[in-house]
N, C-alpha and C positions, 0 to 999 in steps of 0.2 A: 504493500500500500504506500501511497505518497506520504513522506515524512512531514511532520509539522514544521520542520526547519528546512525543507527542501528547496525553497525559492532561490537560494544562492547557487544551487548545484545544477549541472547540465546533464548528468547521467546518473543512473541508479547506483547505489552503493553495492559493491560486491557482496554476494550472499554470505560468504564466510565472514567478511568484515562486519556485516550487519549483525550476524549472530553473535560474534565476539563482542560487539559493542552493546547489544541489547541487554536489558536488565529485567524484562518482564517475568522471566522464570522465577525470580526471587522477590522483586519489589512489589509483585501483586499482593504480597502479604499485608501491605498497608493500604489496601483500597479504601477501608473505612476512614483512615486518617486523611487520605488524599481528598476524599469527598467532603469530609468535615472542614478541612482547610479551605476548600473551594467555596463552600457555603459561607464561611466567615468572610472570605475575600470579597465575594460579590455583594454581601450585605454592607460591607464597608464602602464599596464602590458606589452603591446607591445612596448611602448616607452622604457621600461627598459630591453627589450630583454627576458622577462620571458615568453611571448607568441610571436609567429610569427605574422607578419602582416596578413597573410592568416587566421590564427586562430582568430585573432581579428575581421577581416571582417566577417567571418562566424558567430561568436557569436553575433556581433552587428546586422547583418541582421536577425538572429533568434530572437533576443530580440525585434527588431522593428516589426517583423511579429507578435509576441505575443501581443504587444501593440496594433497594428492595429486590430487584431482579437477580442481582449477584447473590444476595443472601439466600434467596429461594432456589437458586440453581438454574433459573431460566435464562440467565445471561452468563456465558462462560468467558473467563479471561484467557485469551489464547496468545500464542507467540506471533500472531498476525501483527501485534502491536509491539513497538520498541520498548515501551515502559508503561507503568501504571498510569502516568499522567496522560500519555497519548491515548490509552484505552478509554479513560474517562472522557477526555475532551472529544475524541472522535465519535464516541457513542452519543454524547450530548448533542453534537452538531447533527448527527443522523436523526435524532428525536425531535429537536426543536428548531432546526434550520440555522440560518445565519446569526440569530441571536446568540447561539452557543459559541460562536467565534469570538464573542466579547469576553468570555470567561477569563482569558489569559491577560486581559488589560492590566498593565502596571505590575506584571509578575514575570519572573523568569523560572525556568525549570531548576535553576540553582537554588533560589530561595524556597521554591516549592518543595524540592526534595529535602532541603535542610529542615523545613517545617515538618514534613511527613515523618522523617526519622526521629525528630524530637518528640512528636506526639506519640509515636509508636514506643519509643524508649521509655517515655514517661508512664505510659500504660503498663509496660512490662515491669518497671520498678515497683509499681503497686502490686503486681502479681507476685513477684519474688518476695516482697515484704510480707504479703499474706501467708505464703508458704513458710517463711521463716517464723512468723508468729505461731503458726500451727505446730511447728517443730518445738518451739519454746514451751508451748502449753503442754505438750506430751512430756518433755523433759521435766518440767516443774511437777507434774503429777507423779512421775517416777521418783523424783527427789523426795517428795513428801512420804512416799511409801518405803523408802530405804534409808532413813536416817540412822537405823540401827543394824544395817546389813554390813558386816565387817568384811574387809577385803584388803589385800596388800596394795600399797601405793608403790610405784616404781620410779627409779631413776636408772638410766642406762639399761633398761629392761631387766634390771636386778631388783628383787624385792627390797624395799627400803624401810618404810614405816607403815603401820596400820592406818587405814582410813575407812570411810564408809562409801558405799556405792552412791549415796546421795551427794557426797563431796566430790566424787569423781565426775558424776554427771553434771554437777554444778560448774565444773571447769568448762565444759562444752556449752552450758547455758550462757556463760560470759562471752564465749567466742561468737555464738550466733546472735547474741544481743548486740555486740559490736557490729556485726554484719548488717543488722537492721539500722543501726545508726548511720552506717555508710550509705545505705539506700536513701535515707532522709537527707544526708549531706549532698549527695549527687543531685537529687530532685531539686533542692533549694538552689544550687548553683546553675543548673541547666534550664530553669524554668523561665526563660525569656524568649520572646517570639522573634524569629528571623524573617518572617514574611514581610515584604515591603523593601527588602534589601536589593531586590533585582538580581541581575547577574553578578554584580560586584559593587556598583556605584549608585544604588538607589534608583529613583525614577523621577521624571519631570511631572508625573501626575500628582495631584495634591492628596496623597493617601493619608489616612488617619491611622498610623501604626499603633498608637495607644489603644484605639477602639478595637482593632483587629485582635490585639493581644488579649484584651479583656474578654472578647467573645470566645476565645480559645482557652480561657482560664490560665493564662500566663501572668506573671507579676508585672510585665511591661515589655516593651520592645527591646531588642538588642541595640547597642549603641554604636556599632561600627559595621557598615554593610560588607566590607571585605572579610572581616573576621566572621561575620554571620554565615556566609556561604562556605567558608574554608575551615570552620571549627568542627573538629571531631573529638575535642578533649573530653566531652561528656561521655562519649562512647568508650574512650580509652579508660576513663575512670570507672565506668560501669563494668567493662570487661575485667578490670583489675579487681573490683569488688566481687564479681562473680568468681574469679579465680581464687580469691581468698575464701569465699564460701565453700568452693570445691575442695580447697586445701583442708578446711576444717572437717568437711564430710569425709575426706580421704583418711585423715588421722583417726577419726572415730571408727571408720570402716576397718582400718588396720587393727584396731583394738578388738573389734567384734570378731574379726577373723582369728586373731590369737586366742581370744576367750572361747571361741567355738571349737578350738583344736582339741584333739584327744588328750593332750598333755595338761590342758587347763580345765576344760569342761565347766567353765564359769556360766556359760549361757547355752540355751538350746533355741535355735532359730526356728520360727514357725515354718511348717511345711510349705506354706504359700510363698515364702521368700527363700526357699532352698531348692536345690535340684540333686538328683542322684547321679551315679555313674552308669554308663552303658555296659560296663564289664565288671565293676566291683560293687556287689549288692549292699555292702555295709556302709557305703559312703553317703554322707549328707553334706553337700557343699554350700558354702556361704556365697553363692553366685552374685546376689544383689550387692553385697558389701564389696566384692571383688570388682564388679563392673563400675560401681561408683568410684572406687580407687583408680580404675583404669581410665575412666572418662575425664578425670581431672586434667590429664595431659592434653586432652582435646580442647578444653576451655583455655588452658594456658596458651595453646597454639594460636587461638584466635586473638588473644591479647598481643602476643609477640608479632603476629602477622600485621595487625593494624598499626602497631608502633613502627614497624619497619616500613610499611606503606607510606606513613605520614612523614617520616623523618626528613625526606628530601624534597618536599613539595613546596614550591614558591607560592606566594599569594597570587590570585585568590583560588577559585575553583580549578581543579584538574581532574581528569577522568579516572585517575588512580583511586580517587576517593570513593568510587563506586564499589570498590572492594570491601568497604565497611559492612555492607548489608549481609551477605551470605555468612560471613564470619560471626557477626553479632547475632543473627537469627539462630544459627546453630548453637552458639554458646548459651543463649537464653533458654532455648528448648532443652538443651542438655542439663543445665543447672536446675531448671524447674522439675524436670523428670526425676533427677537424682534426689532432690529435696522431698518430693512426694513419696517416692519409693523408700527412701531411707527412713522417713517418719513412720511409714507403715511397718517397716521391718522392726524398728526398735520398740514400737508400741505393742507388738505381738510377741516379743522375745520373752523367754522364761529364764529368770536368773537362778542359778544354783547357789543359794546362800550358804549351804553347808560346805560346798567345795571352796567357796571364796574365803570363808573363815579358816578352814583347815590350811589353805594355801598361805594365809597370813601367818598362822602359827608356825608352820614348818619352814617358813622363809626367814625366821628370826627377825621379823619386823618389830618385835618388842625388845630388841637388844639395846637400843638407845635408852628405853625406859628402865631396863635393868641397870645400866650404867648410872642413870639419874638416881635410882634407888640408893646405890652405893654412895654417891656424892652427898645425898641428903643425910647419910649416916656417917659423914666425916671423911670419906675416902677422897683424895684429890682426883679430879676428873681424869687426868692422864693415866693414873693407876687403875681407876675404875674401867677405863676403856680397855686396858690390857687384860684385866680380870674377865670381863665379858667376852673378849676375844678367845680366852681359854675355854670359857663355857661353850661357846659356839663350836669350837673344834671338838670338844668332848661329845657334844650332841651329834655332830656330823658323823663321828666314828660309830656312834650307836644308833644312828638314824632315828633320833627322837627330837622333840621340840624342847625349848627352854622350860616350858610349863610342865613337861613330863619328868624333869629331874627331881629326885627326892631332896629333901632339905639336907640330908646327910651328904649327898653328892655335892650340893651347892656349897656347904660349909668346908668341904675338903679343899675347895679352890679359894674360898674367902670366908672366914668365920663371921663376917659382918652380917651375912644373910640370916634372916629370921623367917618365921612362918608367914609374915605379912608380905613377903616377896611375891607370893602367888597372886595376891590381889593387885599388887602394884604392876605386874606385867600381864594381867589378863587383857584380852583385846578390848573389852568394855572400858576398863580403866585407861588404857593407853590412848584410846580415842577420846573419851569423855573429859579427860583432863585438859584437852587442847581446845580452849574456848575463846581464844582471841578471835575477833571478827575475821571471817575468811577461813578459819580452821575447821576441822571435821567434827569437833565436839557437838553433841546434840543441841545444846543451848545456842551455840554460835550458828549452827545450821538452821535452826528454827528462825533466828533473827534474819538470816540471809533470805530464807524462803519467803518471809513476810515482805521483805524489800522487793523481791522478784515478782511477787503477786501484785504489789502496788504498781510496779513498772508496767506489767501487762494490762492492768486496769486503766492506765493512762491513755491507752489507744494511740500510741505514737505512730501515726500513719503519715508518710511523706505528703507534704502539701497541705496538711491540716494544722 
């Protein structure tokens, strides 16, 4: 078909070049945003007297008809059109005649696509925020249920000190809470309208950019027309934030994979989120956790690709910037899918409390508390450290836990030990004595849970 820009050209574009240049295969994704932006644009044009009210109403009716037909599947978006803007405008002209040709007055495809991408990204930020909030609600519910579920805390993948499952889950709550805050930050920074910037230098038409911005729920118009059409910072920020979300999901997935292993058996993943082996009947594989971990690289790739595409682009618009869409669309869809599936997986997981507590005991996670016991009874810390090291070696040789040693055995290594040592190094005492804010003690955890509940009730939604 004839191109909207074809007046300057004397022969048809080569088919291969046309296909290479076209973006309809992916930018059709924001047909709603394109039509919404066009409705706002013609509403403003009529307000400014550039179009008549009758022309405005005809165009808007035509645009709404196109939207309805696309939504209902009676109008298909095909590769007959170069991009979504061409599709909408060509169909509008077919439906309402020459009045449809006035749609593009005072507008360039440069500021049009900048608007569409901003509107689309803004909608997706809200979608991702919603999914993050759902995940946080599931985590908070689990935290409330497991303030007394003892487990080992790790450093270097070595058992370190006893904590609770609530405390461990709370660490991820903080991560995903920061992810929501990043969504809000990006929304605030990007929420300015580029429409009216033209190709790069504005327009001679007396547009009311403030009015257009308000119709589209932006805080106001962008303040430099060159930057408006050349800016993809908000996409880079969004992809960076999505990469961070995926990194957090991947870390959590790695732990689920470890906890699900035969050696740990801390969790049992629900059958709906597991698969078996085609040859080994005993297998129950944590496929969803592994796929989330694997798909993290895919989102990282989108971020690096866009950073690389943008690094050498002079002002203002260049065709390289068309590469932003497929990358961003894929990263958004991947992250949203991973968030939804991961939330479902952890919501249905069964935690083996007995295995967790036994693992904490047999990992000598209470060794520090045994040393603290000696210090409280007058032994210098460095000496106490050495004494407990001897206790650990003794237990390793006999394949027992510190709690399993008799008082007689303890006294052979240090006469300072008395019967109260058993209470001092119980998992319950080791955890509950740690009650500074942010620690795993039950009193501290309940205070944190109250704060997290209050945070979720605040309804921190971007743009609100």
